[in-house]
C-alpha positions, 0 to 999 in steps of 0.5 A: 115293813109296816106299810107292806103289812098294813097294805096287805091287811087292807086289801085282804079285808076288802075281800071280806077276809078276817085279817089281823096284824102283829108287830114284834116291836111291842114285845122287846125287853131292854137288854145289855148293850148289843155288839152294835151298841157297844161298837158305837160307844153306847152303854145304855140298855138296848131295845134292838137286840134279838135276844130282847124279844119276849117270845112267850108274850109274842106267842101268847098274843098270837094265840089270842089274836087267832082266837079273835079271828076265829070268833069274828063275824068275817071268819064265820062267814068265809071260814078264811082268816090271816094273821100277819106277824112281822118285825125285825126279830120275829124269825130270830126264835128258831122254834117260831121260825120252824113253825112259820 
């Protein structure tokens, strides 16, 4: 998934668009072991459960990144920008899914 986002970002940037990318893996909090961890005998904290996605921190990062795109020289020139938000749990949150 990272390769697709990076490739898309690179190609669109080459056309002069203001493009940024966020991966949700930086916004996971450790939680109690999920059902997959428990089934595999792991009792340690889990960093893979969708419940561990810190949605508020991710939304804040999205807002700040949009402001950075809007303030960029490329955006000032073209009036076009794109924010790529990706990751394994980014659409787990129902509010974010509806807004996407």
